[in-house]
N, C-alpha and C positions, 0 to 999 in steps of 0.2 A: 316400135315406133318407128316411123319415117323422118325423112330428111326435113319436111316441113315442120314435124312436131319439133324436132329437136332445135331449129331454128327459132322457136318459141322461147327457150331457154334465153338465148341472147336479148330477146325483147323482155322477158321479163327482169332480167339484170339491168336492162336500162331503166327499167320503170320502177324498179326498187330505188334508184339511184336518183330518181326525180327528175321532172321535165329539163332544167337546164343541163345537166349532165348526160341525159339521155342524146340530147341531139349533138353533145360534142362527140357522145361515143360513134354514133351513126356517120358524123363526119371523118372519122378516121377509121373505121372500121376495116376498110379494105385495102388500106397502106400500111397500117399500123404507124407506131412513133418511136424514133429511137432516141436513145439518152442524149444523142448529142443534140437533137433538134429541140429537147424539152430545155436545154441551158439552166439546169436547174443546180444549185451548188451541193456537192455531196458533202461529206463528214458531218452529217446529222448524226447524234449520238442513238446508240442501239436501244429502243424501246423496251424495257423490263417490265412485264405484267406482273400484278401483285400476287403473292401466293396466299392460296385459301383452303379453308379444310372441305372436305367432302359431306360433314355432320351438318346438315339443316342448311345447305346451300342452295341458293335461288340463281340461276342462270338466266338472263332475260335477253331473247332474240330482240335485237331492234336494231332501228336505223340511226346511223350517227356520222359526224363529220370529224375527222381526226386529221392530224399533220403528218403527213407520210414522207415527205422529205424538208429541206429547209424552206420554210417559206410556200410550202404546198399542201393545201389541205383536199381532202377528197371524201365524199359519200363512201361509206363503206356499210357491211352489216356487222355484228359485233354482239359477244356474250358478255362483254365488260364495259370499260371505258376505253380500250386503247383499240390497234389495230389488229390485235389477235385476242383472245380471250385469256382470264385469269389463268394461272397455274395452279392446279388442283394439287396438293402435297398429301398424301397419305401414307399410314404404314400397312404392312402386310396384315392381315385379320381385322382391321379397321372397317366399321359398316359406314356404307355411304348413303347418305338420304338426300338426295337432290332435286329440286323441281325445276323443271325447263319450263319457263314461259315464253309462248311465241307473241310478239307484238310487230310482225312482218303482216306485209300484204298475201304472203303465200303460205302453204304449209312448210314446217319443217319438223326435224327429230333430232335427238343426239344420240351418236353411235360412240362406244367408248372402246377405242380401237387398241387392241392387244390384252383388253381386262376380257375375264370370262364372266360375265353377269348370266343370269339366267335369261331365259327368252324374253320374258316381259320386259326386261332391263335393256336389252342390247340394242337398240336403237333400229329393227327391221323397218323399212319404209313405209309397210302396211299400219305401222303403228304413229305415224305422222298427225300433227295436230294444227289445225288452222290458227288463223288469227284471234287474238283474245283467249286461246285455249291453252291449258297446262300438261305436261304429261310428269307425272312424280315415279322416280327411279329409287329403288332400294334394292342394296346388293353389298355382298361383303368382299372386299378384296383380297383375293385370294394370290395373288400374283407375288413374286420375289421382286426383291429392290430392282428398279427399272425405269427406263423413260418410255411411257405411253403418251395417248393423246385421245382427244375427243374430236369430233366433227360432226357437221350435218351429213344425215345419209338421207335427205329427203327425195321421195321418187323422182326420177328424171331431173333433179335441181341440186344434186350434190355438186356440180362442178361451179356454176355460178355461185352457190352460197359460201362453199369453202374458199374460192378464190377471192371474193369480197369481204372474207374476215371469220366467218363461222368456223373457228378452229381454234384449239388450245393446246396446252401440254398437261399429262398427269403424271406426276413424279411420285412413285412409290418406293418407301424407305423401309429397310430391316434391318437385325442385328448384325448378319453377316456382312454387310456393305458397311456399319458403322465400325465392327473392328478392323477393318482394312485402313481406315485414318486416310481418306483419299481427300484431295483437296476439296473443301468445302467453303462455304459464305460466300464473301465476293471471289474467291478463286473457283468458283463453279458456276459455268456460264450454261444456259439453254438456250438454244435458238432453233427457230421453224425457218427452213430455206424456202422460196419461192421465186418464180420469175412471174411478171407481170408487164402488161402493156399499160401505157398512160396514153391520154389524149393530149390534145393541143395545148391544153391549160394544165396538164399534169397529174389529173384524175385518173383513177382507175377505169379502165376500159375492158368490157368482157362481151365481145360481140365475136361468136366462132362464125367463120366463113370457110367455104372450101375443103382446102386440105385440114384445117384445124379439125374438122368433123371425124377425119379420118385417123390422122396420127395423134392428135390432141392439140391441146391451145399450148404452143409454146410462144415464149416471149423474149424480149432483148432485156428487159431490167431486172437486175438481180433485188429481191428483199428479203431481209430477215427480221424475224418479229415484226413485220408490216411494215419496215422503214426500208427505204432503198438505199442500198451501198452504206450501211451505216458505219461510223468510227466507234472503236470498242477501246477504250484506255484499259493498257494492264499495267501491272508491276513486272518487273523481270524476275519471274518467279513460275513455279509449274501449277498449271491450270487444267480443271477438267472440263472439258467441252462436249456438251451434250446436246447431239444435231438430231433434228428430224426433217426429213424431206418430205415437204406438203405442197408441192408445184403439181399442177393439172396434170404435167404429162412428162415434164424434163427430168432426165436422168442428171444427178449430179456426179462429177467424179472428183472427189475431195481430195485437195493437197494443198500445200502451202508455197506461197512464192518464195521462199526460201532454198527448197527442195528438201527441207528437213523431215524425216520420216515422221508419220502419227504412230503414236502409240495406242493401239485398241484394247480396251479393256471390257466391252460390252456391245451388246446387239440390240434387237427388238424387244427379247422379253428376260432381260435382266443382263449379268456379267457372265463373261466366259471364266474358263477354269483357270487361265493365265495370259497374261498381257503377249501382246504378239506388236511387232513393229513392222508397218507397211508403209509403201511410197503414196499410196493413195487407197482410197474406197469409192466403189460405185454403190449409190443408193438410188433407188427407183421409189416411186409416189410410195408414202406409208411406212419404208424402212427407217431404221433409227440408229446412231452409232454412238458409242460412249468413248471418248478419247480423253488422253492426257496429253499437252503441250507444254513445253517447257520454255518458256522465254527469259530463261536465265542466262547471264553472258549477253545481254543485248543492252546496248546503251540506251539512256533516255533519247527519245526522238526516233527512234529506229522503228518504221512501219511493215509490220507483216502482213501479207494478204492471204485473205481464205481465197482459194480460187475454185471454180470446176473447171479442170484441166481437159484439153481438147481429146476426143477419143473418136475412132471409125464409127460412123453412124450406122446403127444396127439395120442390116436390110440395105445399105447404101454402100458407096464407094468414095473412100477419102474421109477426112477428118472434119465433122460438123456439116457433112453436105452430102453430094453424091446423089444418088436415085431418089433420097427422101427429100434433100433440098430441093431438086428439080420438079419433083412431084406437086411440093408445096407451091410453087409458082405457077405449075401447068394447072392445078385445081384452083387457082385463086387465092393462095394462102398470103399471110401479111406480110411476108418477107423479114418475120422476125427471124432471129439467129436459130440455125438449124438444129438438131438434136445432136449434141457431141460437141458443140462449138465452145471456145474457151469464154469463161466469163470469171471476172471478180466478183467475189460475193461479200465482201466486206474487209475491213482492216483493223488490223490489231496495231494500237499504236503505245509503245513502252513509253510510260510517263515519268517512272520512277525504280528506284533500286525496289527488291522484296525481301522476301525470308529465304534462306536457304531451303532449296528444293530436296525432299526427301526422294530417294530412289521409289520407284513403282514396286508395289507389292510384288512377289515371284509367283503367288500362288492367290487366286481371288474366288472363285465359290467351286462347289463340288457338284457336277452335271451329270444327271442320269443320263445314260444311254441307251436307245431303243433299238437294237439288233435288227437288222433287216429278216432274220429268222423269227423276230416274235409277232410278225404281221400274221393275219388270219385272212387278210384278202387284199388285193391290189384292183385299184380303179384307175381309169386313164381318162382325162380331162383334155379337149383339144382345143385351142382357143384361136379363132383366125378373124380375119378384118377385110372384108371385100364387098364392092356393092354397095357402098354406105351402110354396112350392118357390121356390127361386131358380137361375134356369137362364142358360145361354149358348147363344144359336141353339135354343131350345126343349129342350136335354137338360141332365141333370144329370151330374156327374162319375161316370165309372169309371175303376177304377184303371190297368187295361192298354189302353183304349181308346186308338186314335191318332186325334184328330178335324181335324188339319191336318198337311199333310207341305210341309217347305219345303226347298227347295236350298240345301246350305251356299253361303255367299257370295253368297247373293240379297239384294237390295234391294226390300224389298216397303213398300205402305203398307197399315196394319191401320186398319180403321173401325171405332170403337166407339160401339155407337149405344145408348140408355138408354130403354127403352120400358116401364120400369115407374115405380112411384111414390116410389123411394128412391134417393140418390145412390150409386154406386161408384165408389170408388179401383180402377182398374183395372192392375194390376202384371203385367209381362212379368219371366220367368225369362230368363237366358241372353242377354240383349240389352239396351242403351241404346238410347233413340229419340229423336226431336225430335218436337214436336207442332207440326205444320203448320196446322192451322185447328179452330175450333170452331162449329159452327152451332146453329142454336137455344138457348134457355136465355140464357145470358150472352154467346154470340155472339162470343167475341173470345180471343185466347191472351194469358195474362197475363205480366207480368215474370217471374215466378218459374219459369215455364213455356218460356223461351225458350232454356235452355241443354239438356244432355242429361240426359235422365229415365228411370226405370224404372217409374214409378206416374204415372197422371193422374187427376184429379177428373172423373168425368162425371156432371152434374146429369139430372134427370128431363126428358126431351124434349130432350136435346143429342146431336150427331153430333159425335166427336172424332177427326180424322185424325191418326196418327202415322206416321212412316217409321224404319225402322230396316234395318240390313244385319247378316245373319245367319252373321257370321264367327268366333264364339268357339269353340264345339266341336260337334262331332255328337253326336246323342243326344235323349233326350225330355226335354222341359221343359214348364212351366206357363204358362199364362193363367188369371188368376182375379181375381174382386171380391177386395180387401183389405179389405172389412167382415168382420171374423172369424167372425160370424155365417152371414154369406151364402156363403164357402167352406167352412164345416164343412157346410151344407147342402147343397151341391152346384153352386155358382156357380163352377165349377171346370173347365179342359179340359186335355189333352195335345197339345203340338204336337211333330212331329219334326221335325228339322235333320238331312238327309241328303245 
């Protein structure tokens, strides 16, 4: 795909939103719009999507107009009635029978990120369906309790479709989790983190230009569950906060305004073996974190902000800028906050006292460990971005080409090397993996990388080794960067389990 082809993504996004919004998008595409310019009041309540069963479910991809901030409505794409899709809740072993109906003006398909369905239900872009068509998914939920998600995986259209709303959470429960007596009901919060641009009227704007095509579409506006900088009312009690990073390109360094440590209990594919306290957590697109946050001891009226803390921009110099920020301006970027800039994401407001907090369990799940010595083979994948191209091992994605063949049941080590100037959250379909090591760059395995995962963040100059057992299903699946602009522009490849 060349630059002209990719610019069609922005044009398609504009047409999907309608003529009035499209003209507004064009008017602000090259300059961006900062929140201060919008002058839209904050403290809009958190949107809480409905919970639905995966049995006999129909998801209709359609156009809608919803409120995304106080007094501000925007055209979006949705699989439900709100700015993000309904939350699908299932138990391990449950059979999912889901119909995806497409009422958009372009093709789409749903991928079940972190789940391991057969090839026919995985949501490969070659399976996308056009307007008025449907796709039927049938699979058994085999995963342990955890936070997974579903999103568009349309060919070269994943970025605009996810940005405009085609994403939702998939929560899996099991008996191991139930026995831990973790915070539940109103004390369990599920949130989808994104950053988005808004036009002069406050509507969502997606028209990538210049540096957006290389680094990814970064924005100034923090969105949680499709709502800009929401207010979340809480009791003075312990909460379970389940977080998905679903921005097009932004990495979130999660922390609290109080400086209170986060208690990490789980990651991408379920619970850890034991809780661990961390000052902050880095999440690239597609990664998840399962956290405990205790508001006990806070007086009513106390405000605690969830923040993305500042960090040195990968490949750049200085926090939230440096080389990458200057590149964004030189290549015609929007002027949106650079990678690593500090952002306030949401505010928790303590409204009343709550039940006495129980201590976190000392043990969580029993995790199988795959030792390096168990691997039958090692493979290397080099991710690079240059000259308006994003590649894996020097090649861009081709729909039917099989790049790697893996024996069914094999245990292998895959090495992801970042040769370019931008970070890459690397995602594997069909398997869960464990992170063995990271060399170069940050040169360590982080606490949130010690459980089973399906996505790992690889900074410039880093090499990350992961180990996986390829025993879910035979068929053709994807390995790709989950920076949405990168994958739409070709940083994706097929592997065949046979």
